[in-house]
Structures are given as structure tokens and as C-alpha cells.
Residue frames as a rotation matrix with the C-alpha (Angstrom) as fourth column:
MET 1
0.581 0.814 0.000 0.00
0.814 -0.581 0.000 0.00
0.000 0.000 -1.000 0.00
GLN 2
-0.550 -0.718 0.425 1.18
0.705 -0.673 -0.224 3.45
0.447 0.177 0.877 -0.75
GLY 3
-0.090 0.499 0.862 0.28
-0.171 -0.860 0.480 6.61
0.981 -0.104 0.163 1.09
THR 4
-0.709 -0.116 0.696 -0.97
-0.681 -0.147 -0.718 6.95
0.186 -0.982 0.026 4.61
ILE 5
-0.573 0.512 -0.641 -2.86
0.409 0.855 0.317 4.24
0.710 -0.081 -0.699 6.42
SER 6
0.103 0.713 0.693 -5.94
-0.410 -0.605 0.683 5.32
0.906 -0.355 0.230 8.30
GLU 7
-0.558 -0.342 0.756 -6.00
-0.801 -0.017 -0.598 5.04
0.218 -0.940 -0.264 12.07
PRO 8
0.428 0.747 0.508 -8.87
-0.832 0.545 -0.102 2.46
-0.353 -0.379 0.855 12.24
VAL 9
0.803 -0.201 -0.560 -6.93
-0.230 0.764 -0.603 0.11
0.549 0.613 0.567 9.95
LEU 10
-0.271 -0.958 0.089 -3.80
-0.398 0.028 -0.917 0.52
0.876 -0.284 -0.389 12.06
GLN 11
-0.230 0.261 0.938 -5.82
-0.969 0.026 -0.245 -0.18
-0.089 -0.965 0.247 15.21
VAL 12
0.830 0.558 -0.002 -7.16
-0.551 0.818 -0.163 -3.44
-0.089 0.136 0.987 13.73
LEU 13
0.480 -0.736 -0.478 -3.65
-0.095 0.498 -0.862 -4.50
0.872 0.459 0.169 12.71
ARG 14
-0.447 -0.639 0.626 -2.27
-0.692 -0.196 -0.694 -3.69
0.566 -0.744 -0.355 16.17
GLU 15
0.184 0.626 0.758 -5.03
-0.931 0.359 -0.070 -5.74
-0.315 -0.693 0.649 17.77
ALA 16
0.896 0.192 -0.399 -4.33
-0.362 0.837 -0.410 -8.67
0.255 0.512 0.820 15.42
VAL 17
0.224 -0.904 -0.363 -0.62
0.063 0.386 -0.921 -8.87
0.973 0.183 0.143 16.20
ARG 18
0.041 -0.165 0.985 -0.90
-0.913 -0.406 -0.030 -8.12
0.406 -0.899 -0.167 19.95
GLN 19
-0.778 -0.409 -0.477 0.30
-0.174 0.870 -0.462 -10.98
0.604 -0.277 -0.748 22.13
LYS 20
0.377 0.924 -0.067 -2.59
-0.296 0.188 0.936 -12.76
0.878 -0.333 0.344 23.74
GLU 21
0.198 -0.280 0.939 -2.33
-0.977 -0.128 0.168 -13.42
0.073 -0.951 -0.299 27.47
GLU 22
-0.749 -0.358 0.558 -2.91
-0.455 0.890 -0.041 -17.14
-0.482 -0.284 -0.829 27.63
PRO 23
-0.638 0.571 -0.517 -4.87
-0.373 0.358 0.856 -19.61
0.674 0.739 -0.016 25.54
PRO 24
0.285 0.810 0.512 -8.04
-0.915 0.071 0.397 -20.90
0.286 -0.582 0.762 27.12
SER 25
-0.538 -0.572 0.620 -7.32
-0.774 0.626 -0.095 -23.86
-0.334 -0.531 -0.779 29.34
SER 26
0.350 0.762 0.544 -10.15
-0.416 0.647 -0.639 -25.88
-0.839 -0.003 0.544 27.82
ILE 27
0.536 -0.187 -0.823 -8.15
-0.824 0.098 -0.559 -26.44
0.185 0.978 -0.101 24.61
ASN 28
-0.303 -0.794 -0.528 -5.56
-0.548 0.598 -0.585 -28.74
0.780 0.112 -0.616 26.18
TYR 29
-0.365 0.223 0.904 -7.71
-0.903 0.152 -0.402 -30.07
-0.228 -0.963 0.146 28.96
ASP 30
-0.585 0.108 -0.804 -8.25
-0.301 0.892 0.338 -33.82
0.753 0.440 -0.489 29.10
TYR 31
0.068 0.731 0.678 -11.39
-0.970 -0.111 0.217 -34.60
0.235 -0.673 0.702 31.07
ASN 32
0.766 0.244 -0.595 -10.97
-0.218 0.969 0.117 -38.37
0.605 0.040 0.795 30.71
ARG 33
-0.170 -0.915 -0.367 -7.50
0.294 0.308 -0.905 -38.33
0.941 -0.262 0.216 32.23
GLU 34
-0.650 -0.026 0.760 -8.71
-0.610 -0.578 -0.542 -36.27
0.454 -0.815 0.360 35.17
ARG 35
0.414 0.889 0.194 -11.71
-0.870 0.324 0.372 -38.53
0.268 -0.322 0.908 35.72
GLU 36
0.586 -0.264 -0.766 -9.55
0.110 0.963 -0.248 -41.67
0.803 0.061 0.593 35.62
ALA 37
-0.549 -0.833 0.073 -7.08
0.093 -0.147 -0.985 -40.12
0.831 -0.533 0.158 38.09
PHE 38
-0.319 0.518 0.793 -9.94
-0.892 -0.447 -0.067 -39.17
0.320 -0.729 0.605 40.40
TYR 39
0.729 0.661 -0.178 -11.42
-0.581 0.735 0.350 -42.67
0.362 -0.152 0.920 40.38
ARG 40
0.222 -0.742 -0.633 -7.98
0.286 0.670 -0.685 -44.22
0.932 -0.029 0.361 40.85
SER 41
-0.711 -0.517 0.477 -7.28
-0.252 -0.446 -0.859 -42.00
0.657 -0.731 0.187 43.86
GLU 42
0.063 0.815 0.576 -10.71
-0.975 -0.074 0.211 -42.75
0.214 -0.574 0.790 45.33
THR 43
0.747 0.168 -0.644 -10.12
-0.175 0.983 0.054 -46.48
0.642 0.072 0.763 44.92
VAL 44
-0.246 -0.920 -0.304 -6.71
0.277 0.234 -0.932 -46.22
0.929 -0.314 0.198 46.61
LYS 45
-0.572 0.099 0.815 -8.27
-0.693 -0.589 -0.415 -44.26
0.439 -0.802 0.405 49.49
LYS 46
0.504 0.851 0.150 -11.00
-0.822 0.419 0.387 -46.88
0.266 -0.318 0.910 49.99
ILE 47
0.542 -0.386 -0.746 -8.46
0.178 0.921 -0.347 -49.72
0.821 0.055 0.568 49.90
ALA 48
-0.547 -0.821 0.165 -6.24
0.050 -0.228 -0.972 -47.90
0.836 -0.523 0.165 52.41
GLU 49
-0.326 0.509 0.797 -9.20
-0.890 -0.449 -0.078 -47.29
0.318 -0.735 0.599 54.74
MET 50
0.647 0.568 -0.509 -10.10
-0.403 0.821 0.404 -50.98
0.648 -0.056 0.760 54.75
GLY 51
0.981 -0.109 0.160 -8.61
-0.092 0.464 0.881 -53.44
-0.170 -0.879 0.445 57.18
SER 52
0.576 -0.803 0.155 -5.27
0.816 0.575 -0.053 -54.15
-0.046 0.157 0.986 55.46
GLY 53
0.529 -0.317 -0.787 -4.22
0.241 -0.833 0.498 -50.49
-0.814 -0.453 -0.364 55.32
PRO 54
0.481 -0.363 -0.798 -1.59
-0.692 -0.716 -0.091 -48.78
-0.539 0.596 -0.595 53.18
ALA 55
-0.560 -0.732 0.389 0.18
-0.337 0.630 0.700 -52.00
-0.757 0.261 -0.599 52.20
ALA 56
-0.090 0.617 0.782 -2.86
0.697 0.600 -0.393 -53.12
-0.711 0.509 -0.484 50.22
ALA 57
0.815 0.371 -0.446 -3.09
0.014 -0.781 -0.625 -49.70
-0.580 0.503 -0.641 48.54
LEU 58
0.001 -0.898 -0.439 0.56
-0.787 -0.272 0.554 -49.92
-0.617 0.345 -0.708 47.46
GLU 59
-0.611 -0.175 0.772 0.00
0.159 0.928 0.336 -53.44
-0.775 0.328 -0.539 46.15
TYR 60
0.443 0.846 0.296 -2.98
0.591 -0.027 -0.807 -52.17
-0.675 0.532 -0.512 44.15
LEU 61
0.694 -0.234 -0.681 -0.88
-0.481 -0.854 -0.198 -49.36
-0.535 0.465 -0.705 42.66
ARG 62
-0.419 -0.902 0.106 1.91
-0.564 0.350 0.748 -51.81
-0.711 0.253 -0.656 41.74
GLU 63
-0.349 0.382 0.856 -0.55
0.555 0.820 -0.140 -54.15
-0.755 0.426 -0.498 40.02
ASP 64
0.737 0.649 -0.189 -2.09
0.283 -0.550 -0.786 -51.22
-0.614 0.526 -0.589 38.16
GLU 65
0.304 -0.724 -0.619 1.36
-0.760 -0.576 0.300 -50.12
-0.574 0.380 -0.726 36.96
LYS 66
-0.624 -0.510 0.592 2.16
-0.117 0.810 0.575 -53.67
-0.773 0.290 -0.565 35.81
LYS 67
0.148 0.774 0.616 -1.07
0.696 0.361 -0.621 -53.80
-0.703 0.520 -0.485 33.81
SER 68
0.810 0.125 -0.573 -0.27
-0.198 -0.862 -0.467 -50.44
-0.552 0.491 -0.674 32.20
ALA 69
-0.162 -0.958 -0.235 3.24
-0.740 -0.039 0.671 -51.58
-0.652 0.283 -0.703 31.27
LEU 70
-0.545 0.025 0.838 1.89
0.318 0.931 0.178 -54.81
-0.776 0.364 -0.515 29.78
ARG 71
0.550 0.822 0.147 -0.71
0.525 -0.203 -0.826 -52.89
-0.649 0.532 -0.544 27.79
ARG 72
0.565 -0.438 -0.699 1.99
-0.605 -0.796 0.010 -50.52
-0.561 0.417 -0.715 26.46
SER 73
-0.505 -0.821 0.268 4.22
-0.455 0.517 0.725 -53.45
-0.734 0.244 -0.634 25.52
ARG 74
-0.234 0.510 0.828 1.40
0.634 0.725 -0.267 -55.16
-0.737 0.463 -0.493 23.64
ALA 75
0.791 0.513 -0.333 0.55
0.134 -0.677 -0.724 -51.94
-0.597 0.528 -0.604 21.82
ILE 76
0.114 -0.842 -0.527 4.17
-0.804 -0.390 0.450 -51.59
-0.584 0.372 -0.721 20.68
LEU 77
-0.637 -0.308 0.707 4.17
0.026 0.908 0.419 -55.22
-0.771 0.285 -0.570 19.54
LEU 78
0.279 0.829 0.484 0.98
0.670 0.193 -0.717 -54.69
-0.688 0.524 -0.502 17.55
GLY 79
0.755 -0.046 -0.654 2.38
-0.339 -0.881 -0.330 -51.52
-0.561 0.470 -0.681 15.99
GLY 80
-0.302 -0.949 -0.092 5.53
-0.679 0.146 0.720 -53.35
-0.670 0.280 -0.688 14.99
MET 81
-0.459 0.196 0.866 3.59
0.434 0.900 0.026 -56.22
-0.775 0.389 -0.499 13.43
ILE 82
0.659 0.751 0.049 1.43
0.450 -0.341 -0.826 -53.82
-0.603 0.566 -0.562 11.42
THR 83
0.526 -0.530 -0.665 4.45
-0.648 -0.756 0.091 -51.81
-0.551 0.383 -0.741 10.27
ALA 84
-0.557 -0.763 0.327 6.41
-0.389 0.588 0.709 -54.91
-0.733 0.268 -0.625 9.26
ALA 85
-0.140 0.584 0.799 3.42
0.652 0.662 -0.369 -56.34
-0.745 0.469 -0.474 7.39
SER 86
0.834 0.444 -0.328 2.90
0.081 -0.686 -0.723 -53.08
-0.546 0.576 -0.608 5.51
GLY 87
0.081 -0.887 -0.455 6.60
-0.786 -0.338 0.518 -53.07
-0.613 0.316 -0.724 4.54
ILE 88
-0.646 -0.255 0.720 6.35
0.106 0.903 0.415 -56.64
-0.756 0.345 -0.557 3.20
ALA 89
0.335 0.849 0.408 3.19
0.671 0.090 -0.736 -55.72
-0.662 0.520 -0.539 1.31
LEU 90
0.686 -0.152 -0.711 4.97
-0.412 -0.887 -0.209 -52.67
-0.599 0.436 -0.671 -0.14
MET 91
-0.438 -0.899 -0.004 7.85
-0.558 0.269 0.785 -54.86
-0.704 0.346 -0.620 -1.35
VAL 92
-0.424 0.362 0.830 5.45
0.579 0.813 -0.058 -57.29
-0.696 0.456 -0.555 -3.04
PHE 93
0.663 0.728 -0.175 3.54
0.379 -0.528 -0.760 -54.40
-0.645 0.438 -0.626 -4.61
LEU 94
0.405 -0.575 -0.711 6.71
-0.673 -0.714 0.194 -52.79
-0.619 0.400 -0.676 -5.98
VAL 95
-0.636 -0.612 0.470 8.00
-0.158 0.699 0.697 -56.11
-0.755 0.369 -0.541 -7.36
VAL 96
-0.081 0.699 0.710 4.74
0.774 0.493 -0.397 -56.62
-0.628 0.518 -0.581 -9.26
ILE 97
0.814 0.487 -0.317 4.41
0.238 -0.777 -0.582 -53.03
-0.529 0.399 -0.749 -10.51
ILE 98
0.612 -0.686 -0.393 8.04
-0.788 -0.570 -0.232 -52.20
-0.065 0.452 -0.890 -11.34
LYS 99
0.915 -0.259 0.309 9.90
0.257 0.965 0.047 -55.11
-0.310 0.037 0.950 -12.85
ASN 100
0.474 -0.828 0.299 13.62
0.766 0.220 -0.604 -55.45
0.434 0.516 0.738 -13.55
GLN 101
-0.060 -0.514 0.856 14.56
-0.253 -0.822 -0.511 -52.78
0.966 -0.247 -0.081 -10.99
GLU 102
-0.456 -0.206 -0.865 15.43
0.685 0.540 -0.490 -53.02
0.568 -0.816 -0.105 -7.34
VAL 103
-0.450 0.391 0.803 12.86
-0.412 -0.889 0.201 -50.43
0.792 -0.241 0.561 -6.22
TYR 104
0.506 0.720 -0.475 11.22
0.054 0.523 0.851 -53.04
0.861 -0.456 0.226 -4.00
LEU 105
-0.297 -0.710 -0.638 14.10
0.757 0.233 -0.611 -52.56
0.582 -0.664 0.469 -1.53
ALA 106
-0.626 0.163 0.762 12.32
-0.359 -0.928 -0.097 -49.39
0.692 -0.335 0.640 -0.38
GLY 107
0.482 0.869 -0.114 9.92
-0.363 0.317 0.876 -51.72
0.797 -0.381 0.468 1.41
LEU 108
-0.024 -0.582 -0.813 12.76
0.651 0.608 -0.454 -52.80
0.759 -0.540 0.364 3.67
ILE 109
-0.735 -0.286 0.615 12.54
-0.164 -0.805 -0.570 -49.51
0.658 -0.520 0.545 5.56
PRO 110
0.054 0.793 0.607 9.10
-0.923 -0.193 0.334 -50.07
0.382 -0.578 0.721 7.14
THR 111
0.654 0.155 -0.741 9.83
-0.031 0.983 0.179 -53.79
0.756 -0.094 0.648 7.46
LEU 112
-0.286 -0.859 -0.424 12.96
0.547 0.217 -0.808 -53.16
0.787 -0.463 0.408 9.51
VAL 113
-0.633 0.166 0.756 11.24
-0.567 -0.765 -0.306 -50.47
0.527 -0.623 0.578 11.60
GLY 114
0.479 0.877 0.023 8.50
-0.719 0.377 0.583 -52.96
0.503 -0.296 0.812 12.38
ALA 115
0.433 -0.406 -0.805 11.07
0.365 0.895 -0.256 -55.62
0.825 -0.183 0.535 13.22
ALA 116
-0.678 -0.702 0.218 12.80
0.129 -0.406 -0.905 -53.20
0.724 -0.585 0.366 15.59
LEU 117
-0.241 0.682 0.691 9.50
-0.878 -0.457 0.144 -52.44
0.414 -0.571 0.709 17.34
ILE 118
0.722 0.490 -0.488 8.75
-0.305 0.859 0.411 -56.15
0.621 -0.148 0.770 17.66
ALA 119
-0.003 -0.819 -0.574 12.23
0.506 0.494 -0.707 -56.84
0.863 -0.293 0.412 19.05
TYR 120
-0.719 -0.247 0.650 11.89
-0.325 -0.707 -0.628 -53.99
0.615 -0.663 0.427 21.55
SER 121
0.162 0.876 0.455 8.52
-0.903 -0.055 0.427 -55.17
0.398 -0.480 0.782 22.78
LEU 122
0.795 0.153 -0.587 9.76
-0.047 0.980 0.192 -58.75
0.605 -0.125 0.787 23.21
ILE 123
0.078 -0.896 -0.438 13.23
0.699 0.363 -0.617 -58.06
0.711 -0.258 0.654 24.65
SER 124
-0.771 -0.619 0.149 13.53
0.385 -0.640 -0.664 -54.65
0.507 -0.455 0.732 26.26
ALA 125
-0.246 0.732 0.636 10.05
-0.481 -0.662 0.576 -53.42
0.842 -0.164 0.514 27.12
PRO 126
-0.859 -0.024 0.511 8.90
-0.494 0.298 -0.817 -54.04
-0.133 -0.954 -0.268 30.65
GLY 127
-0.343 0.749 -0.567 6.38
-0.333 0.468 0.819 -56.82
0.878 0.470 0.089 30.65
ASP 128
0.643 0.548 -0.535 5.35
0.256 0.505 0.824 -59.20
0.722 -0.667 0.184 33.38
């Protein structure tokens, strides 16, 4: 633009580029996580108040953590199997579509990533 810019236009531009204070907290708020944490804490309180006391509450928390770790390990295993299978399917697809070239080797990338995920879930990931 050439010439002078009117004051109302400048005011709108200033307002548009002004730093906002803080985004609303409801954008990043996870109600499900809060609800699960609340119910978990209430369960631990009830277990601790029962006859066996804090030892039973700690045992409950340990069992809950073991279940979470097992669930994570199984999710990684499933992700690795899906990734490896898609890499094998990609290699077969490229062999059929593009003949007499070694383009199918591009399918080794997802296959090896999947194999690494499978190996991690079976060897290194915390399980039982």
C-alpha cells in the first residue's frame, strides 16, 4: 500500500498482532484423564481405609502399573507387526508393478522399523 494508512486500519492491525495473554485452558484439557485419576485416587483411598491399610493400597498401585506396562508393551508389539506387514506388502507391490529394478528394496525400511518395534517389545520393554 502506498500513502498513509488510516488510524482504524492501524488499530485493527495492532489488535491482530498483539500478544494474547494465555490460551483458554479448555483447549488442552483432558477430562478423561482427570476422571480416571480421580477414580484411581478414590479407589486407593478406599483400599487404604479398609482393614489391610496402606500395604494393600501400594500393592494395588503396583498391580495397576504392571497392567499399564503390559498394555503398552502389547501396543508396541501390535504396531511393529502392522508396520512390518505393511513393509512386506509394499515390497510385493513394488516387485509386481516395477519389474527389472530393485525399487522393492524401499519396502525394507518399514519392514525393519517394524522388526525393531517387535524386538523392543519382546526383549527390552517391561512386561510381566
